[in-house]
N, C-alpha and C positions, 0 to 999 in steps of 0.2 A: 327619552333614553336619559340616567342621570352617569356624567362623567364618571371614569373610571380614577381623573386626576384630581388630587385635594387643591384647591384656590384658595393662594395664602389671600390676604386683606384686612386692610385699614380701616382707619377713619378717613380715609384720603381716597381710602378705594373703594367703588362699592360692590354690591356682590353681584358679578356677574355670569356665571355659571352654578348649581350647586353642588357639590364636592361628590364623591362618591363613595361605594362598599367600603364596610372595613373587616379585615379580617383579623378577631378578638380571640385566639385561641386560648392565648395566655391567660387576658385577661378576665377570659369567661369564667375561668377555674380559680384565678387570683383574688378576684373583686367578685364573688358571684351577685352578693346584694345588689351592688352595684347593676352588676349587668343583668340583673333581675329589671329591675326598675330602668333600666334604657328599653326591653322589648317591651315594657308597658306602657312606656311615652311611644314607641313608635303603632302600639295595638294603638291606646286610643285616638292619635293624631288620626291613623286613615281613615281610622271610625269618621271622625271631626272630616274628615276632607272630602269623604263620601258622602256625608249627608248634606255638607257641602255642597255637590256635586248635580245633588238631587233637592235643591233649595230648600233642606228641611236646617230654615238658621238658628232655631234654637236647638236642637241636637245636635247640630254643629257643633255653638256655645259650650254646653254640657259639655263635651269630648274633649275639646280643647283647653276647659278649663283641669276636666282629668291628667291630662298630657304633662299639662305643666307642672301638674302637683306630683306626677311620676317624674320631670324630668329634675326638682328640684332634690328630691329624693334622690338621685345618680349620686349627688355630691353628698350627700348627710349623709349616704353611708359607707361612704368612702372606709375610714378608720372602723367600722365594725368586722372588717375583712382582715386586719392587721393587728397581730396581735401587739396586748398592750404596752409594751416593753417597747415595741416600733411605732409608738402611731406618729410623736414628732419627726419623722420621717417625714411621712404628709406633709402634717402642717407647716415646716419649715422649710418646705421643698421648690423650688425656685418654676413647677409647674404650676403650682397651686397659686403662685403668685403672677403669673401670668394667667389663668383661668379669672384670678379678683380683679386684671383690671383688661381684659378680657371686654370686647365693647359688644359683643355677642351675647356670648354666654352672662355675661356681670347681670345688662339690661335683661334682658331673658328670665335671670331667677326674682330680678325687681317684675316685670311684668306678670310673675307668677304673685306673688301677693299682691297685684291692683287686682287681677283676677278671683286669687278665695276669700279675699276680706276687706274689699270693697266693692263701689259700685261702678269706680275709673275706668274701670278698662272699657272703650264700645268700641263698635265692632260694625260692618256691614258686610252685605252681600254683593261682589260686582262680577258683571258679566266679562270675559274676554275670551277673544282669538286665539286659540291656538293650534299649532299644526304637528299633526301626529303624524309617525312616519313606521308605517304605510300608514294610509286614511287619512290623507291630505287636512283640511283647515274642519273644526269644526266650535264652535260656543261650549265655555266652559264658565259653571259658578263655583265661584271662589271666594272665601272668609276672610276678610279683609278688616285689618287691625283700624283705625282711628289715631291719628296722632297723639302723642302723649306729651304730656309738658314735665316739668322740672317738678313743679304744684300741688301735681299728683301725688308726689311722696312725704310720706315723713322725713324728718328729721335723721340724719344721720342713718338714713335708706336711700339718700335718693344715689342715681346715676347721677355721671358730670354729666352736665349742659353739651359737650363735645358727644358724650354718648349719645343722648336723646335724639340730639341733630342727626348721626349718626341713621341712627336706627330708626325714626321716620321716612327718611330719604330711603330707605330699604322696603320701607311698609308701603312704599307707594306700588312698587314695583311687582314682591313678591305677597307672596298672599299669609295670614297668618300659620297655616301648615308649613308651609316651606319655609319659614325663616323660624320654626322652634324643632324640623330635622336637621339644617344644617349647623343650629347652634347646638343639636346634642352628636353630630357629628367632629365635632371642633371637642367637644368635654369626650368624647369618648376615644379620640384619636389621641389624646391630650393625656387620658391615662392610661391607655393601651403606653406608651411611651414612659408614663411613670414606673406600669408596672413591669417593663420589660430592663428598665434601668434599678431594679430595687428588686430582682424576684427571688435572690434569694433571702432575702426577709422577710416575705410575703411568702406563706402556708397554705397549702391548699385545706381548704374545710374536708372534713368524713361525707359530708351532702351536697359538696360545691356540685357534683356532677348528675346525680338524679334531679335536684332544681333546677338545672340551667335544662334539660334536656324536657322539661314536664314545663316549663317555660317555654321553653322554644317549640314543644307542640302545641303550646295553647296561641302563637304568635300566628302559624302555619294553617289556624282553623277560622282564622278571622275572614 
């Protein structure tokens, strides 16, 4: 079961437990396009995780790539819901700067580029013993990322060496799907803060409620 507490971590602190659930009632109506991409990220990532548990490696990889693509879309579409005369609020905001320098979020956007545009992102299946409450111990198959290197990335798109070192350390203990879930949580929590701080500048699109209801129904059918 996921913790309900947000765990803050940095490069000097490894991920100890995944962060908990988010309430995004304001965000999903104000940034409906980003929220829809978030739901799509969860959908494809969970499918990937399910296929990994069934030892269907290729399907797990395909769905993980799809989830990474949707994850990038969360960021790409933030300004699509902001009036044209207010877009600079996001582009200059401290929260955006923090996300651009966040070791997990930023590195995951670069991992997305490797997965979609190169053959350099490699992975493996790994069996781990997991404790379930209730239920006890059982073996679970996970999709794990192989270490990445700075040479995997093009000039101008490289994470800092310390980001790569930190990311590789997390990838030893956490599955590819768990890392993406955590990155999506961090990203959405930050966007939720941004919306709460600037709600008067971000209007609600007319079709937002219908769009979100359809997206949430789709996620519930997985």
